N, C-alpha and C positions, 0 to 999 in steps of 0.2 A: 524453624523447620523450613519455611518458605525460602529463606535466604540460602540455606544449605542446598536446597534443590536447584536454585538458579545458579549458584556457584559451581556445583557439580556438573550441571548440564553444559554451562559455558566452558568449563575446564575440559570436558570431553571433546567439545567442538574444536577448541584450540589445539589440543593434542593431535586430533585427526588432521587439522589444517597444517601442522608442521610437516606432515607427510605429503599432503596435497595442498599447496599454498593457495590455490583458487578458493578453497573453503573459507579462507579468511574473508573474502569478498562476500560470501553467503552469510557468514556469521555477522559481519558488519550490517548487512541488510536486515537480519533478524533483530539486532540490537537497535537499529535506527527506527524500525517499524513498531516493535513491541515495547521498546524502552524498559527492559527488565530492571534497570537500575532504579526506576521510579516505583516499581513494585516491591523492591527490596527495602527492608527496614534499616539496615546499617552496613551490610557487607559490601554491597555493590554501589550504593548511592554516594560513596565518599571517594570514588576513583573516576578519572576521565575515561570511561570504558570505550566510548565511541572513538575517541582520539587514538587510543592504544590499538584498537582493532583496525582502524583505517591505516595507521602507520604500518602495521604488520601486513595488511593487504598490499600496500604499495611496495614494501620491501620484498614480499614474496614475488610480486610481478617483476621487479628489477633484477632480482637475484636468480630466480629459477625459471621464469617464463620464457618461451620462445618468442623473440621479437619479430621474426620474419613475416608473421601473419598480421602484424599491426597495420591498420589502414586509417589514415587521417582523411576525413571528408569535410565538406563545407558545413554540415550539420554540427560537427564538433566545434567549429568556430562560432556557430550561433549560440551554442551552450556557454562558451566563454563570454560572448557578448552579453548574454542574459545575466551572467554573474556580475559583470561590470555594471550593467544597468541597475540591478538590484542594490549593489553597493552605493551607487550614486543617489538613487531615490531614497534610500534609507538615511543617508547623511543629511539630506535637505528636507526631511520630514518636519512637521510642525513640532513634534516631540522626538528628536532623534535618539535620545537615550532610551526612552520607552519603546521606540520602534525597534532598536537593536535588541532589546530584551525580548520583545514579543516575537520577532522573526529570526532569532538566533539559530533555530533549527533549519531555516532555509539555506543558510550558508553551507552547512554540512551536506544537505541534499544536493545542492548545485555542484559543489566540489566533487562529491561522489559520482554524480551523473557525468561530469566531465572526465572522470577516470574510467568509467565503464567502457566507452568505445575502444579503449586501448587493450582491455583484457578480454572482452567478449568477442572472441574471434572464431568460435566454433558453434555449431548448432546446439551441441550438448550443453555448453556453458550458458548460452542464451536461454535455453529451456530450463536449466537448473535455477537460474536467477528468477525467471518468471514464476516458476513453481514456488520458490522460496517466498517471493513477495505475496503471491496469492494466499499461501497457507498462513503466513504471518498476519496478513490483513484479515483472514477469515477468523482469527482468534478474537479480533475486535468486532467483526461483523456478526458472527454467530452470537456472541454475548449480547450485542445490541439488539439483534433480531428477536432473541428469546425474551428480553425485557420488554420490547415493544409489544409482542404478542401477549405478554402477561399484563399489559395495560399501563406500563410505565412510559416514561419519555417526556419530551417537551423541549423547546428551544433552550439550549444551555443546561438542560436538566438530565438528559440521558447519560448515565454513567456506565461506561463499559468496563475496562479492567481497572482503571484508576480514575479518581475524581480530579482531573485537570482539564484545562481548556486551551491547550496549545498542541501544535503538531497534528497528528492524525486523530487525536482525541478531541479536537475542536469540531463542533457539529457540522458546519458547512464543508469542512475539508474531508471528513470521513464520509459524508454524503456523496461528494464528488468522486472520491476514490472508490467507494463501494460500487457505484454505477460504472465507473471507468474500467474496472477489472472484469466486468461481466464478459466481454469478448475474449479476454485471456482465459477465463474459466472454461468457456465453451471450447476454445481451441485446445486447451490442455486435455479436456475430457474426450475430445475426438481424435487428436493427433499426437498426444503425449507419448513419449517413449520411456520415461523414468517410471511412471505408473501406467501400466498397460490399460488402455480404454476398455475396461470390462464393466459389468453392471454395477459393481460397487462404486467405481469411480464416477460413473454417470449419475448414480443416485445421489452421491454426495455433492456433485457439481450442480445438480438440479436444486437440491435443498439450499446450497450456498447462494445460488442466483436469487432464490426466493428471499433469503435473508438479506441480500444486498438491496433488493427492492424495498424491504421493510425499513432500512436505515433512514431514508429521507422522511418516512412517516414518524419514526421514533425521535429523530432530531428536530423535526418540523422546520427544516431548512429549505428555503426556496432554491438553493443551489442544486439540491438533489432533483427537484422537479425539472429544472432546466436540463440537467444531464440526462434524465430519463427521456425527455423530448428529443434531444439531440441523438441519443442512441437509437430511438425508434425511427428517426428519419434516416440515419446512416444504415440501419438494418434493411431498408427498402432495396438497397443495392443487391442484396443476397436472397431476396424473397422471390419466389416464382410467381405466386398469385398475390399481387400487391394490393388489389382492392379488397380481397378477402382478409389479408393481413391487417389493413387499416380498419376494417369493420370489426375484426376480432379485438384489436387493441382498444378501440373505442368502447366496445361492449364490456371489456374487462375493467376499464377505467370507471365507467358508470356503475358497474356492479360493485366496485370497491368502496364507493362513497359511503354507503350506509355503515361500513365497518370502520371508517376513519373517525378519530376523535373530533369533537366539535371544534376544538381550538385549532386543529390542523386544517379542516375545511374552511 
């Protein structure tokens, strides 16, 4: 039954994307983040779903997209340089075969990231992709947050949608991503146009930010703590009363200690 649901949902997205090819890009982002093929028992896990959707996204861009708004910037060149750097460092790793297997998902992410500047040429497209990424990540974050509040978790132990330890499902990576998307959540809740900023959107955004802060606790990953510290420092740029903000942040941190598991503290 689960497989039929995923196949039907993806089939509907693909049919809509043939009318609006940009939706192939959003569908690929959904597959890359959620990895429904890993949640499937037999229908989806036997086909190269990511490769097919990426090829459709590129073909849709080449065939139907207006190229006059495409802009190439130095940052695009830096993305390509990062891709070359990752390829080089992987080949010279102590265990190159194991490294290639462990970081295979990185290649897809970097190639897709290099493709995005070509197709994200309007505000609506940028917002649509940001919203898709936040909502897809929230599927993992909300699941992990609920399990953390229920008393579960631990380094390499917190299971979200599927019990694997790679990609976004790896503890340190999901901790980093959960904190990194908090500014996106706040921006979408205040300035989004796809979902109008009403009380329901702001309520969900507040709950999602809280769940994001719980992920470093549930995964017990130091990466999440570092990201929280960096986010708190960067937030000082937008705070009117900075000393009050620092005092409140310190008070919240101290007050949270009694509720944290002993293994985490």
